[in-house]
N, C-alpha and C positions, 0 to 999 in steps of 0.2 A: 502494500499500500505506499500511497504517494498522499502526503497531506499538503496542499496547496492554499495559501491565504493571501487575498488581494490588497493592496492599501494605497493610499494617493490620490483617491478621487474628490472629487469636489464640484463646487461652482467657479464657473470664470468667466470672464468676457472674451466675445469675440478676437482673434489674433492673442491670446494668451498661450500659457504651458501649462502644463501638467507633466508629473510624474510618477508613474505607477511603479509599483514595484509588487513581485510575488515571490513571497518567500515558501521555501520548501522544506518536507521534512519527512521521514520516512526512508525510503530506500535510496540509493546513491544516485545521487543529482545529477550526477557529469553522465549518467548514462541514458538521461534521458533528452530528446529534444522538446523544445519549449515553443510554446505557441501564444497569441493573443487574440482572441475573439471578442466581439462586440455584437449586442444586440438591443436595437431600439424597441421602444412599445409597438406591438401589431407587426414586426420584422422578424426575419429568420436570422438565428445568429449566424454572421460572416466572418469571414477570418482576418485579419488587422497585419498581423506580422508573425516571424516565427524565426529561431534560432537554432542552430545545431547544437552535438552535446558539448564541441568544443568551442562554439563561438565563432569557428571559421566563417560560416555561411551564414546570410540573412535572406528573410524573403520577408515580400511587401505585397500588398495589394496595391492598386494603380491608385487607389482615392488616398492614400496615403505617404506614398512613396515622396520623400524630398519634407516632408513633414514630419513624420516621426521617426524614431531609432530604436531598434530592439538590442541589449546587450544582456551579457550574463555573468556573475560574479559565479565559479566554481565553488571557490572557497568559500564563501557566505550562502552558497545554495539560495541564490536570488537571481530571479531574471526583471529587468527592466523595461519600461516603456517611456521614453523620455517624448510627449506631445507639442509640439510647436505648432505655432499659428493654427489655433483651434477654428472651429468652424463650427456653428451650431447644428450642423448636420454631423457632427463628430458626437453629439449628445445619444449617450448608450450606456448600459451595464456593460464592463467591460471585465472579461474571463482569462485568467492564463490556465494554460491545461501542459498536461507534460504526454510525451508519445515515445515508442520506444523505435517507431519506425522514422525514415529517413527519407528527404527525395522530396523534389518541388509539390508532387502530386500530393505526397502523405500529409507534407506539412499545411496543406491548404485546405484538409477536409477535416469537417471537425469528427468524422466515426472513426478517423486513425488516433484518437488520440485517448487514452486510458483513465487519466487522471483532470479533474477540473475544479477549480478555486469557487468560491460562492458568489465572487464578483463583487465589483465596486462600480459606482454609480459615476458618471461625468456629466455634468451639463454645461453646456455653452450657450450663453445668452447671447445676444445680438445686441 
């Protein structure tokens, strides 16, 4: 089992920044690729970003590329999502997730992930 706990969400004005953190406990963190997803009310959960187990490879959805940065610190069992230039359409609950699969297809697919956090709310006002 891997337990994931997100933090760092909140209310921010458009153009502002937030940094989300996700701390993992349980099994060896560095064995897992990590992803961030988000879900807005009435919408399906969608892929935001992912990072490979080593941190060497990162993946982004088109709508956050250039604004968000995913990173991880295996010594601290933590994955981060730095979000800059936030837009009202970024408003959602953000979830981190862990997977033992790797590769572009698997990282972008919700069903590839074995463990999920409880989510943290991000609200961007216009």
